C-alpha positions in Angstrom: 0.0 0.0 0.0 1.2 3.5 -0.8 1.4 5.6 2.4 1.5 8.9 0.5 -1.6 11.0 1.1 -3.5 12.0 -2.0 -6.6 13.5 -0.4 -7.2 14.8 3.1 -10.3 16.7 4.2 -12.2 17.4 7.4 -15.9 18.2 7.1 -19.0 18.2 9.2 -21.7 15.6 8.9 -25.0 15.2 10.8 -25.4 12.0 12.8 -28.4 10.6 14.6 -27.3 9.5 18.1 -29.8 8.4 20.6 -32.6 9.9 18.4 -31.0 13.3 18.4 -29.2 15.0 15.5 -25.6 16.0 16.2 -23.0 17.7 14.1 -19.9 15.4 13.9 -16.5 15.8 12.4 -15.5 13.5 9.5 -11.9 13.3 8.5 -11.3 11.8 5.1 -7.9 10.5 4.0 -7.0 8.7 0.7 -3.8 7.5 -0.8 -3.0 7.7 -4.6 -4.1 4.0 -4.9 -7.6 4.9 -3.5 -7.3 3.4 0.0 -9.6 5.5 2.1 -9.8 6.1 5.8 -12.8 7.8 7.4 -12.6 8.9 11.0 -15.9 10.1 12.5 -15.7 12.1 15.8 -18.8 12.8 17.8 -19.2 16.0 19.9 -18.2 14.1 23.1 -14.9 12.9 21.4 -15.9 9.3 20.6 -14.3 8.1 17.4 -15.0 5.4 14.8 -12.8 4.5 11.9 -13.8 2.9 8.6 -11.1 2.0 6.0 -11.0 0.2 2.7 -10.3 0.3 -1.0 -12.5 3.1 -2.3 -14.6 5.7 -0.5 -17.7 3.6 -0.6 -16.1 0.6 1.0 -14.7 2.8 3.9 -18.1 4.5 4.3 -20.0 1.2 4.5 -17.5 -0.2 7.0 -17.9 3.0 9.2 -21.7 2.7 9.0 -21.6 -1.0 10.0 -19.8 0.0 13.2 -22.4 2.7 14.0 -25.6 0.6 13.2 -25.4 -1.9 16.1 -25.4 1.2 18.5 -28.5 2.6 16.9 -26.4 5.5 15.4 -27.0 6.7 11.8 -25.1 9.1 9.5 -27.7 11.5 8.1 -26.2 11.8 4.6 -27.1 11.0 1.1 -24.9 8.0 0.9 -26.9 6.4 3.8 -30.3 7.0 2.1 -32.4 3.9 1.5 -32.5 4.8 -2.2 -28.7 5.7 -2.7 -26.4 3.7 -4.8 -22.7 4.1 -5.5 -21.8 3.1 -9.1 -18.9 0.8 -9.7 -16.4 0.8 -12.6 -15.0 4.3 -13.4 -17.0 5.8 -10.5 -15.3 3.7 -7.9 -13.6 6.0 -5.3 -15.8 8.9 -6.4 -17.9 10.9 -4.0 -21.2 10.9 -5.9 -24.1 8.6 -5.3 -27.1 8.0 -7.5 -30.5 8.4 -5.9 -32.6 5.6 -7.4 -36.2 6.7 -8.1 -39.1 6.4 -10.5 -37.4 9.1 -12.6 -34.1 7.1 -12.7 -36.0 4.2 -14.3 -37.0 6.6 -17.0 -33.4 7.7 -17.7 -33.2 10.8 -15.5 -30.2 10.7 -13.3 -30.4 12.3 -9.8 -27.1 12.6 -8.0 -25.9 13.7 -4.6 -22.6 14.1 -2.8 -22.1 11.1 -0.4 -22.0 13.4 2.6 -24.8 15.8 1.7 -27.4 16.1 4.5 -30.3 13.7 4.3 -33.2 13.6 6.8 -33.3 10.7 9.3 -36.6 9.4 7.7 -34.7 8.6 4.5 -31.8 6.8 6.2 -31.5 3.0 6.3 -29.0 0.4 7.4 -26.5 -1.0 5.0 -28.4 -4.2 4.6 -31.8 -2.4 4.1 -30.1 -0.2 1.5 -28.5 -3.1 -0.3 -31.8 -5.1 -0.4 -33.7 -2.1 -1.9 -31.0 -1.5 -4.5 -31.2 -5.2 -5.5 -35.0 -4.9 -5.8 -34.7 -1.6 -7.7 -32.3 -3.2 -10.3 -34.8 -6.1 -10.8 -37.8 -3.8 -11.3 -39.0 -3.5 -14.9 -38.8 0.1 -16.1 -42.5 0.2 -17.0 -43.5 0.0 -13.3 -42.3 3.7 -13.2 -45.5 4.5 -15.1 -47.8 3.0 -12.5 -48.9 4.8 -9.3 -47.3 4.0 -6.0 -43.7 2.9 -5.3 -42.4 1.0 -8.4 -39.9 -0.9 -6.3 -41.5 -3.9 -4.6 
């Protein structure tokens, strides 16, 4: 692994802790070979770290540590309807928001750490299951009333 830092940024993200939204610090570090480390620090100084090949992998690892505690990151990447593309987008910081419009070819994107309301947030497993259902939903269901993803 290359230890040289290619990307380093600290930003604020909203987290749901014990049912209350808190502004937390998120330190992002990446090497030129796309090994990412995310360090989330809560207002009381508690830290969690997620790391992996690509931003999405590190993000999912971090979320999996928070979920058993009932904590959630209130950001676009944790939305039930968010999906990180693979291939040339790997390591990017943009997620697709999968919706009825997406089925019709209209792409809706968001930055992984953009704020998302707690009601839209899901666990990693819930998000993965919905994404699988979305990809197996025929496009014509977008024309029907109600949620096209079943």
